[in-house]
C-alpha positions in Angstrom: 142.5 127.6 8.6 141.5 124.2 7.2 139.3 123.3 10.1 137.7 126.8 10.1 137.0 126.4 6.4 135.7 122.8 6.9 133.3 124.1 9.6 132.0 126.9 7.4 131.4 124.5 4.5 129.6 122.1 6.8 127.4 124.8 8.2 126.6 126.1 4.7 125.6 122.6 3.5 123.8 121.4 6.6 120.6 123.2 6.1 118.1 123.6 8.9 117.5 121.5 10.8 120.6 119.6 10.2 120.4 115.8 10.2 122.0 113.6 12.9 124.8 112.7 10.5 125.4 116.4 9.8 125.4 117.3 13.5 127.9 114.5 14.2 130.2 116.0 11.4 129.8 119.5 12.7 130.5 118.4 16.3 133.7 116.6 15.3 134.9 119.7 13.3 134.1 122.0 16.3 136.0 119.6 18.6 139.1 119.7 16.3 138.9 123.5 16.0 138.6 123.8 19.8 141.7 121.6 20.3 143.7 123.7 17.8 142.6 127.0 19.5 143.4 125.7 23.0 146.8 124.7 21.8 147.3 128.2 20.4 146.2 129.9 23.5 148.3 127.6 25.7 151.4 128.4 23.6 150.6 132.1 23.8 150.3 132.0 27.6 153.4 129.9 28.1 155.7 131.1 25.4 154.7 134.8 25.2 153.1 136.1 28.4 155.3 134.4 30.9 158.6 135.7 29.4 157.0 139.1 28.9 156.6 139.4 32.6 160.3 139.1 33.1 161.5 141.0 30.0 159.2 144.0 30.2 159.0 146.7 32.8 155.8 147.4 34.8 155.3 150.6 32.8 155.6 148.6 29.5 153.2 146.0 30.7 150.7 148.7 31.8 150.9 150.3 28.4 150.3 147.0 26.7 147.3 146.3 29.0 145.9 149.7 28.1 146.3 149.0 24.3 144.6 145.7 24.7 141.7 147.2 26.6 141.3 149.9 24.0 141.4 147.3 21.2 138.8 145.1 22.9 136.5 148.1 23.5 136.8 149.1 19.9 135.8 145.7 18.6 132.9 145.4 21.1 131.5 148.7 19.9 131.2 147.5 16.3 
């Protein structure tokens, strides 16, 4: 949340076109945010999805897959 807020603030204050210094700050914030998100996705894949494959039945996984597809289709339609 802190990095996302920092990026939003830097984008608001950068103006157009941003200066080299502002671009450097934006790039560093984006890199930190990317690192945080990749850690989150990695944790999700390792700590959630892998155990789910052994804990849930094929029918349960298929139902979850359908729910996720419906969810994604809904958000793409907005």
